[in-house]
C-alpha positions in Angstrom: 0.0 0.0 0.0 1.0 3.6 -0.6 4.0 2.6 -2.7 5.0 2.5 -6.4 6.7 -0.1 -8.6 10.0 1.1 -9.9 11.9 -0.6 -12.8 15.7 -0.4 -12.5 16.5 -2.2 -15.8 16.8 -5.6 -14.2 13.9 -6.0 -11.7 11.0 -4.3 -10.2 11.3 -2.8 -6.8 8.4 -1.4 -4.6 9.3 1.9 -3.2 7.7 4.6 -1.0 7.2 7.8 -2.9 9.4 9.7 -0.5 12.3 7.5 -1.5 12.0 8.1 -5.2 14.9 9.7 -7.0 15.0 11.8 -10.1 15.2 9.8 -13.3 13.8 6.5 -11.8 11.3 4.7 -14.0 8.0 4.4 -12.2 5.3 2.1 -13.7 2.2 4.3 -14.1 -0.4 1.9 -15.5 -3.9 2.6 -14.3 -5.8 -0.3 -15.8 -5.8 -3.6 -13.9 -5.8 -6.0 -16.9 -2.1 -5.8 -17.7 -2.5 -3.6 -20.8 -0.6 -0.7 -19.2 1.9 -2.8 -17.1 -0.2 -3.4 -14.0 -2.1 -6.7 -13.6 -4.4 -7.2 -10.6 -5.4 -10.8 -9.7 -9.1 -10.9 -10.8 -10.1 -13.4 -8.2 -11.4 -12.9 -4.6 -9.4 -10.1 -2.9 -7.8 -12.8 -0.9 -6.5 -15.0 -3.7 -5.1 -17.6 -1.3 -8.6 -18.5 0.0 -11.1 -17.7 -2.7 -14.6 -18.1 -1.4 -17.3 -19.5 -3.6 -19.9 -17.0 -4.6 -23.2 -17.2 -2.6 -26.1 -18.6 -4.6 -28.5 -16.2 -3.0 -28.0 -12.6 -3.8 -30.1 -11.5 -0.8 -28.9 -12.6 2.6 -28.7 -11.3 6.1 -25.5 -10.5 8.1 -23.0 -10.8 5.3 -20.6 -8.2 6.9 -18.6 -8.6 10.1 -20.2 -6.9 13.1 -20.9 -7.3 16.8 -23.6 -9.9 15.7 -21.1 -12.0 13.8 -20.1 -15.4 15.1 -16.4 -15.4 15.6 -15.9 -19.0 17.0 -14.4 -20.1 13.7 -12.0 -17.2 13.7 -10.6 -18.2 17.1 -10.1 -21.8 15.9 -8.4 -20.6 12.8 -6.2 -18.3 14.9 -5.1 -21.1 17.2 -4.0 -23.1 14.2 -2.2 -20.2 12.5 -0.4 -19.1 15.7 0.7 -22.6 16.6 2.1 -23.0 13.1 3.8 -19.6 12.9 5.3 -19.9 16.3 7.7 -22.5 14.8 7.6 -21.6 11.1 6.8 -17.8 10.8 6.9 -14.4 12.4 4.0 -13.2 14.6 3.7 -9.4 15.0 1.3 -7.8 17.4 0.2 -4.2 17.0 -1.2 -3.0 20.4 -3.2 -0.1 21.8 -3.0 0.8 25.5 -6.2 -1.0 26.5 -4.2 -4.1 27.5 -2.3 -2.2 30.1 -5.5 -1.3 31.9 -6.4 -4.9 32.8 -4.6 -7.3 35.1 -5.7 -10.4 33.3 -4.9 -9.1 29.8 -1.4 -8.2 30.8 -0.9 -11.6 32.3 -2.3 -13.3 29.2 -0.1 -11.5 26.8 2.9 -12.0 29.0 2.2 -15.7 28.9 2.0 -15.6 25.1 5.4 -13.9 25.0 6.9 -16.5 27.3 5.6 -19.4 25.2 6.9 -18.1 21.9 3.8 -16.6 20.3 5.2 -13.1 20.0 8.1 -12.2 17.7 7.6 -8.4 17.8 5.4 -5.7 19.2 4.5 -2.4 17.6 2.8 0.2 19.8 2.9 3.8 21.0 4.0 5.7 24.1 0.8 4.9 25.9 1.0 1.1 26.0 4.5 1.1 27.4 3.9 4.0 29.8 0.7 2.5 31.4 2.1 -1.0 31.3 5.2 0.1 33.3 3.0 2.2 35.5 0.9 -1.0 36.2 4.1 -3.0 37.0 5.5 -0.3 39.3 2.5 1.3 41.0 -0.4 -1.2 40.2 -2.4 1.4 38.3 -3.0 2.6 34.7 -3.8 6.3 34.5 -4.3 6.1 38.2 -6.9 3.3 38.3 -6.1 0.0 39.9 -5.7 -2.5 37.1 -7.6 -5.2 39.0 -10.2 -3.5 41.2 -10.6 -0.4 38.8 -10.6 1.8 41.9 -9.1 5.3 41.4 -6.1 5.9 43.6 -5.5 9.3 45.4 -3.6 11.6 43.1 -3.4 8.6 40.7 -3.6 10.9 37.7 0.1 11.8 38.4 1.2 8.1 38.2 1.9 7.9 34.5 4.0 11.1 34.6 5.9 9.8 37.7 6.6 6.6 35.8 7.9 8.5 32.7 10.1 10.6 34.9 11.4 7.6 36.9 12.3 5.8 33.6 14.2 8.8 32.5 16.0 9.1 35.8 17.1 5.5 35.5 18.4 6.0 32.0 15.9 3.9 30.1 13.4 1.0 30.4 16.0 -1.7 30.9 17.6 0.1 33.9 14.2 1.1 35.3 13.2 -2.6 35.3 16.4 -3.5 37.2 16.4 -0.7 39.6 12.7 -0.9 40.6 12.7 -4.7 40.6 9.9 -4.9 38.0 8.8 -8.5 37.5 5.6 -8.4 35.5 4.0 -6.9 32.4 4.2 -6.7 28.7 7.3 -4.6 28.4 9.1 -6.5 31.1 8.3 -9.8 29.3 9.6 -8.3 26.0 12.9 -7.3 27.7 13.2 -10.7 29.5 12.7 -12.8 26.4 14.5 -10.4 23.9 11.3 -9.5 21.9 11.9 -6.4 19.9 9.3 -3.6 20.3 8.9 -0.4 18.3 7.2 2.6 20.1 6.1 5.2 17.5 5.4 8.6 18.9 2.5 11.0 18.3 2.0 14.7 18.6 0.0 14.3 21.9 2.4 12.0 23.8 3.2 12.7 27.5 6.9 12.7 28.1 7.4 10.5 26.2 9.3 7.5 27.4 13.0 7.5 26.2 12.6 4.7 23.6 9.6 6.4 21.8 10.6 7.5 18.3 9.4 11.0 17.7 10.4 11.2 14.1 7.5 9.9 12.0 9.7 8.7 9.1 12.1 7.0 11.4 9.3 5.3 13.2 7.8 4.2 9.9 11.1 2.8 8.7 11.5 0.8 11.9 7.9 -0.5 11.7 8.4 -1.5 8.0 11.6 -3.4 9.0 9.5 -5.4 11.5 6.5 -6.3 9.2 8.6 -6.9 6.1 9.0 -10.6 6.9 5.9 -11.0 9.1 3.6 -14.0 8.4 0.8 -13.1 10.8 -0.1 -9.6 12.1 -2.7 -8.9 14.8 -3.8 -5.3 15.3 -5.6 -4.8 18.6 -7.5 -1.7 19.8 -5.5 1.0 17.9 -7.1 2.6 14.9 -4.2 4.7 13.6 -1.5 2.0 14.2 -3.7 -0.6 12.6 -4.2 1.4 9.5 -0.5 2.4 9.3 0.7 -1.2 9.7 -2.0 -2.4 7.3 -0.6 0.0 4.7 2.9 -1.4 5.3 2.2 -5.1 5.3 2.3 -7.1 2.0 -0.5 -9.5 1.4 1.9 -12.4 0.8 5.4 -13.4 1.6 8.0 -15.6 -0.2 9.4 -18.0 2.3 13.0 -19.1 2.4 12.1 -22.4 0.6 10.4 -20.5 -2.2 6.9 -21.1 -1.1 4.5 -18.2 -1.5 2.1 -17.9 1.4 -0.5 -15.5 2.7 0.2 -13.0 5.4 -2.6 -13.4 7.8 -3.9 -10.0 9.1 -6.4 -9.5 11.8 -7.8 -6.3 13.2 -9.5 -6.7 16.6 -11.5 -3.9 18.2 -14.8 -3.4 20.1 -15.6 -0.8 17.5 -17.1 -2.1 14.2 -15.8 1.0 12.6 -12.2 0.3 13.5 -12.4 -3.5 12.8 -13.7 -2.9 9.3 -11.8 0.3 8.3 -8.7 -1.5 7.0 -10.7 -3.0 4.2 -12.0 0.5 3.4 -8.4 1.6 3.1 -7.3 -1.1 0.7 -6.1 -3.8 2.9 -8.5 -6.3 1.4 -7.1 -9.4 3.1 -7.6 -7.9 6.6 -10.2 -9.7 8.7 -12.1 -7.9 11.4 -13.1 -9.3 14.8 -15.4 -7.1 16.8 -14.9 -7.8 20.5 -13.3 -6.4 23.7 -9.5 -6.9 23.2 -8.9 -7.6 26.8 -11.3 -10.6 26.6 -9.9 -11.5 23.2 -6.3 -11.8 24.4 -7.3 -13.8 27.5 -9.3 -16.2 25.3 -6.5 -16.6 22.8 -4.0 -17.3 25.6 -6.2 -19.9 27.2 -6.9 -21.5 23.9 -3.2 -21.7 23.0 -1.8 -22.7 26.4 -4.4 -25.1 27.6 -3.0 -28.5 28.4 
């Protein structure tokens, strides 16, 4: 998405417009039948799993909404994640909602510990509130288990950011404050790379947050370039951004061409379905509370 094909005389490269150089040959065909150099696969948008056309033109509930049955999606995800744990790369794109719930943090930490996470893409909020939860037991001043607001708790995330800066970074903060739980702690413990992309409204932000938009975009592209499964959870802007960066297929080391599975999970139907409106036609939406989603996924994958 948002790139152009460039012919260098030997092969075709896909480049971002900001990386184009004067004199490069950009393929400009606008038809999809190959007559102007661009050929679009005419089958179902997801050519790896073309669905048969429905016999009945009129039918109820053909979209994906809060009324959709997602049981099959969970079963498919269990199979995909178990396979890609050993044969692929699983990237999680996360909003801060996980850090607000004790069970969600525990569930995702368990997924990290059991090899179901190869990289995390997020923003300042997820890391800040997750570290706040690990250090002070709150997220934005609210207890992550009882949901009770703590006295002057609205200062807690700022105190966390300042303390991380005083320690010299997240790694030293974890050591000096004896942090032993949470998403960021688990990433550090198991060597899972995470990219924190900044926004114009960030508090602080934490030292590792990348404030330069292009630098953050480059780092995110490096992560998703070889991903085989991407799950975007409760973050509209990051989901759309990563959706635009992620190819629909990947050529594996053995030469096999396989689909990149892409899921967008959100309690908002708007967010869960927006990726397809932005051109990421292979993205599948799941409308549910992401905290419940990650707990269910963890239980399904780790059950004995």
